[in-house]
C-alpha angles and dihedrals in degrees: 000000000000091000091050094046091051088068097055123092097224121090105248133181136161131218125200127218091275091056092250119145106244102168131031121170130209094259089054090054090055095043098048095033096234134104120245096239090065091048108040114100095012127120110267096217095049092043097055099023094222124167112244090221097072122102088246093055093044090051091052092051093046093054092045091052103034099032093224125129121243140178134216132191114196145130113287118254091198096046112038112214094024128109119217138189112216121199119192121190135172117251132198119283092033096292127131130217124216123201120189119196124186107229098168094121092044092047092051090048091051091048090050091047091049091048091049090048090050090050091048092048091050092048092047091047093047092049092041089230119176115214128197136182116196124192114200095201093063099018086228123145132203115210127189119226092256091062091059090047091053088057094046093249132133116257112274096017098098092084132216099284137060095244097095091050093047090051089058095053117090113248095246092051092044091054091052092045093050092047092049093051093046091053092047093049092046091053093050092235116169097216138039134196126189146150131220142159129240132199110222123215089257089058096253117141114221130183118225131193118207137193126184142184115220120210117198128209130224093280094051094257122130109265100173140008122198120182153139138241129201132185111250097170093117091050092048091050091050091049091051091048091048090050091052091050092049092049090049090049091049090049091052092047089053091048089050091051089049090050090049090050092049093045092050092049093049095042095049098037108124094020090104096247107176119246089238091059091051091051092049092049094048091045091056091050089050091049090051090049092049091051089052090051092055093048092046090055088057096044092255091287100114147320129217124240089238090057093050092048092050093050094047095048099039096091091056100040116114115194093330095286106097098072136041123188129188136167145103123292107273125175115213126203113243096258093052092043093055092047092049091046092055091046093051089048090055092049093048092047093050091046090053092051105036110359143052096320093057089077131051092237095053122112136186126208120196116194130172137180135181135207113186106309093342117104125190120188125181127196109196124185124197137167096036131113119295111286127224124184113258119250090229136004122244126207093289093053092047090048090054099043101038114011096043093044090054094047093048094044087230142074137287123205125190114200111189099200117179091242093050147314120286117196117189120193124189121189142174108236126225090182115209 
């Protein structure tokens, strides 16, 4: 036995009925800092000078007397700062064996894990985050208490399946949720994100946002889904309110533009203002209104160049062949989007009167590129009548060359080539 115990990593010694040390392995020599020859045969209590009133001493005496194994976990008296697990067991002939295992690393890991779990629990509780863990093989689900709270249920009443949750989701939301999850699983995606509403037992409708991690089995089928849910009802309400305010603002802006148009018409009636001037003025108001529409649809956060090009050229498109547009996705801040929308309207209007769009064979190509914060957009007309530079620029030309350049923090060049106008705009982007 001594030979066998010399090859184990735990410190091990044995004490006979007279409290004499009768076995002391190599690991015990290292742990206690003494050699076995100086320990064997000596009285345990005199050797280590321990009080017999400590939990350790009482455990030794209890095992010696009652012949039942026990276990202790405590700080080491021999090794300050270390945590040990002590196992005491009865041996034949009335002796007892004592095994001491250093569990400092394990204890610290457990403490760290417990601390992390406490932090996670506090964070989950503070954020009111519902957590679920679904196993496909058994169709069972584990819910945390916060998930039941999100649904207005008492803790532990949600059950071990998804049926109670599904019964609380409106049919239209459930159809979308099922379709979303089927598509995600079919694609083999590792994550999923979704939103749905639930009707609580008290009748309240709440909006939830979910995110999940999908784990696939050997055959590529989903084996497990772990995810979270949070209540976003307040956010949804705020978004709806913001949308209503933006729509109301857009409505008032349009009314204001209509009032401006009516006031201008009434004020200048009889002054001999040419019809062409009226049409240009009204067209600019319409272009401004269209730019506002685009920005309202995106909550006045941004608009893409492609959107502004499409809106400006739509009135002059004929079967989808007059214009071509190509370039990367670029989000413009509202101020830049409005300025670009007005500029594109001026170019399209001029092209319809004097340029490429005044003939059936005319075409317009809009191309843009970006490098960092530098944007370059080119409007190129072909197939129209021969072009000659104007002797002077009207409002539209001044808007393009000066106003637009200032708004875009860049430069605008108009090249009146005989085969068609080329307008090049360069801007510094403050991308939304």
